[in-house]
LUMDO-683706 format. One record per residue (C-alpha): residue number from 0; z, x, y. Coordinates in nm, 3 decimals, padded with zeros to 5 digits. Example, Ala and Ser with C-alpha at 12.3 -4.5 7.8 and 13.67 -1.06 7.14 Angstrom:
REM LUMDO-683706
(node 0; (00.780; 01.230; -00.450))
(node 1; (00.714; 01.367; -00.106))
***
This chain:
REM LUMDO-683706
(node 0; (19.194; 20.319; 10.480))
(node 1; (19.072; 20.128; 10.180))
(node 2; (18.930; 19.784; 10.217))
(node 3; (18.903; 19.518; 09.956))
(node 4; (18.615; 19.280; 10.027))
(node 5; (18.745; 18.928; 10.052))
(node 6; (18.530; 18.625; 10.118))
(node 7; (18.668; 18.403; 10.393))
(node 8; (18.518; 18.123; 10.595))
(node 9; (18.356; 18.386; 10.815))
(node 10; (18.283; 18.620; 10.519))
(node 11; (18.459; 18.903; 10.703))
(node 12; (18.595; 19.207; 10.521))
(node 13; (18.971; 19.241; 10.508))
(node 14; (19.209; 19.528; 10.448))
(node 15; (19.508; 19.492; 10.216))
(node 16; (19.836; 19.597; 10.375))
(node 17; (20.190; 19.607; 10.238))
(node 18; (20.520; 19.567; 10.416))
(node 19; (20.859; 19.657; 10.269))
(node 20; (21.120; 19.419; 10.406))
(node 21; (21.474; 19.298; 10.372))
(node 22; (21.607; 18.944; 10.332))
(node 23; (21.646; 18.862; 10.703))
(node 24; (21.288; 18.946; 10.795))
(node 25; (21.156; 18.778; 10.479))
(node 26; (21.335; 18.455; 10.571))
(node 27; (21.158; 18.456; 10.909))
(node 28; (20.824; 18.511; 10.735))
(node 29; (20.904; 18.219; 10.504))
(node 30; (20.987; 18.002; 10.809))
(node 31; (20.640; 18.081; 10.949))
(node 32; (20.480; 17.929; 10.640))
(node 33; (20.409; 18.282; 10.509))
(node 34; (20.156; 18.335; 10.791))
(node 35; (20.324; 18.562; 11.048))
(node 36; (20.560; 18.851; 11.100))
(node 37; (20.855; 18.786; 11.334))
(node 38; (20.884; 18.939; 11.679))
(node 39; (21.042; 19.281; 11.684))
(node 40; (21.398; 19.334; 11.802))
(node 41; (21.445; 19.544; 12.119))
(node 42; (21.526; 19.852; 11.908))
(node 43; (21.204; 19.801; 11.707))
(node 44; (20.912; 19.889; 11.939))
(node 45; (20.667; 19.931; 11.649))
(node 46; (20.566; 19.710; 11.357))
(node 47; (20.447; 19.931; 11.075))
(node 48; (20.263; 19.789; 10.777))
(node 49; (20.177; 20.051; 10.515))
(node 50; (19.849; 20.126; 10.342))
(node 51; (19.959; 20.167; 09.984))
(node 52; (20.180; 19.978; 09.748))
(node 53; (20.364; 20.282; 09.609))
(node 54; (20.488; 20.381; 09.955))
(node 55; (20.603; 20.023; 10.021))
(node 56; (20.788; 20.018; 09.687))
(node 57; (20.970; 20.341; 09.770))
(node 58; (21.090; 20.205; 10.104))
(node 59; (21.196; 19.867; 09.962))
(node 60; (21.377; 20.023; 09.667))
(node 61; (21.525; 20.333; 09.831))
(node 62; (21.606; 20.202; 10.181))
(node 63; (21.622; 19.821; 10.184))
(node 64; (21.832; 19.789; 09.866))
(node 65; (22.109; 20.027; 09.980))
(node 66; (22.096; 19.877; 10.332))
(node 67; (22.101; 19.505; 10.246))
(node 68; (22.133; 19.468; 09.867))
(node 69; (21.773; 19.359; 09.814))
(node 70; (21.431; 19.487; 09.906))
(node 71; (21.096; 19.312; 09.892))
(node 72; (20.738; 19.434; 09.900))
(node 73; (20.492; 19.198; 10.059))
(node 74; (20.113; 19.209; 10.050))
(node 75; (19.873; 19.055; 10.298))
(node 76; (19.518; 19.081; 10.428))
(node 77; (19.408; 19.151; 10.784))
(node 78; (19.057; 19.154; 10.924))
(node 79; (18.926; 19.510; 10.898))
(node 80; (18.737; 19.496; 11.228))
(node 81; (19.059; 19.407; 11.410))
(node 82; (19.257; 19.684; 11.234))
(node 83; (19.011; 19.949; 11.353))
(node 84; (19.205; 19.961; 11.682))
(node 85; (19.505; 20.114; 11.503))
(node 86; (19.456; 20.472; 11.380))
(node 87; (19.604; 20.546; 11.040))
(node 88; (19.926; 20.744; 11.082))
(node 89; (20.033; 20.997; 10.820))
(node 90; (20.411; 20.969; 10.827))
(node 91; (20.486; 21.231; 10.566))
(node 92; (20.301; 21.330; 10.252))
(node 93; (19.936; 21.267; 10.185))
(node 94; (19.994; 20.909; 10.068))
(node 95; (20.256; 20.816; 10.329))
(node 96; (20.016; 20.616; 10.544))
(node 97; (20.096; 20.339; 10.787))
(node 98; (19.968; 20.161; 11.094))
(node 99; (20.170; 20.155; 11.415))
(node 100; (20.134; 19.818; 11.585))
(node 101; (20.313; 19.801; 11.922))
(node 102; (20.562; 19.513; 11.928))
(node 103; (20.384; 19.352; 12.222))
(node 104; (20.066; 19.323; 12.010))
(node 105; (20.230; 19.159; 11.707))
(node 106; (20.136; 18.802; 11.805))
(node 107; (19.769; 18.902; 11.819))
(node 108; (19.806; 19.100; 11.495))
(node 109; (19.945; 18.786; 11.326))
(node 110; (19.641; 18.585; 11.437))
(node 111; (19.424; 18.824; 11.233))
(node 112; (19.614; 18.779; 10.906))
(node 113; (19.377; 18.621; 10.654))
(node 114; (19.553; 18.389; 10.410))
(node 115; (19.924; 18.416; 10.349))
(node 116; (20.182; 18.690; 10.314))
(node 117; (20.301; 18.714; 09.954))
(node 118; (20.600; 18.880; 09.789))
(node 119; (20.477; 19.109; 09.511))
(node 120; (20.798; 19.301; 09.421))
(node 121; (21.171; 19.245; 09.450))
(node 122; (21.439; 19.511; 09.397))
(node 123; (21.815; 19.463; 09.374))
***
């Protein structure tokens, strides 16, 4: 897992994560002031941010666009010490890396987001 040092009020190191998302989830993120991911639906027991931008782009472009007409890639920072509780999961090839955050831990995960969630790519 790569970390990008970021200076915050506590000078803690953060890790950059990406999340491919569709329009419904993005609207809920927007409603949070770009500071939190929405609660999972019952059929979504895991929240999975990914560890590299290319993987997030592939999901947004190849899955979200056909599914809902648009796909977004978001980028955000989370405190690295907090993320250490989630082992990196290899979900396919060597660069297909993600974290599996149980839905019941998402509120706590959101409290460890540093700064805001930003949209870095849009595909239609």
